[in-house]
C-alpha positions in Angstrom: 24.2 -22.7 4.3 26.1 -19.6 3.8 24.2 -16.3 4.9 25.4 -13.4 2.8 26.0 -10.2 4.6 24.1 -8.4 2.3 20.7 -10.0 3.5 21.6 -8.9 7.0 22.7 -5.2 6.3 18.9 -5.5 4.2 17.0 -6.9 6.7 18.9 -4.6 9.7 18.0 -1.6 7.4 14.2 -2.9 7.1 13.7 -3.4 11.0 15.0 0.4 11.4 12.9 2.1 8.6 9.4 0.0 9.7 10.0 -0.8 13.1 9.5 -4.9 14.4 5.7 -4.1 14.9 4.8 -3.2 11.9 6.7 -5.6 9.7 4.3 -8.5 10.2 1.3 -6.0 9.1 3.3 -5.1 5.8 4.2 -8.6 5.0 0.4 -9.7 5.3 -0.6 -6.7 3.1 2.1 -7.8 0.4 0.8 -11.4 0.6 -2.7 -10.2 0.0 -1.7 -8.3 -2.7 0.2 -11.1 -4.0 -2.6 -13.7 -4.0 -5.3 -10.8 -4.9 -3.2 -10.1 -8.2 -2.7 -13.7 -9.0 -6.3 -14.7 -8.3 -7.3 -12.0 -10.9 -4.5 -12.6 -13.2 -6.4 -16.4 -13.6 -10.2 -15.0 -13.3 -10.8 -16.7 -10.5 -12.6 -14.0 -8.6 -14.8 -11.4 -10.4 -13.7 -7.9 -9.0 -16.6 -6.6 -6.5 -16.7 -2.5 -6.3 -16.2 -1.8 -2.7 -19.4 -1.1 -1.4 -18.3 1.0 1.6 -16.7 3.9 -1.1 -18.6 6.5 -2.3 -18.9 6.6 -6.3 -17.9 10.1 -7.1 -16.0 13.0 -4.9 -16.6 16.5 -5.4 -14.8 19.2 -3.8 -15.5 23.0 -3.7 -13.2 25.7 -2.6 -13.4 29.3 -2.8 -11.5 31.2 -5.4 -8.1 33.0 -4.9 -8.9 36.6 -3.0 -7.9 39.1 -5.4 -5.1 42.1 -4.4 -6.5 45.5 -4.0 -4.2 48.0 -5.9 
């Protein structure tokens, strides 16, 4: 089996960027995302809202201070 050097370089860059411990987490998240996307396209599972999220978020800030002349 011929393993192109390009794939080896890409693998090396990924390991350098994410580190050995982060790669399984990233791949697991990617797999779950693809699975959820496929389920959504088939319409097998209805989308349920996240019960931990708040419905609206409001932020308030103070107006900028006026410059004195």
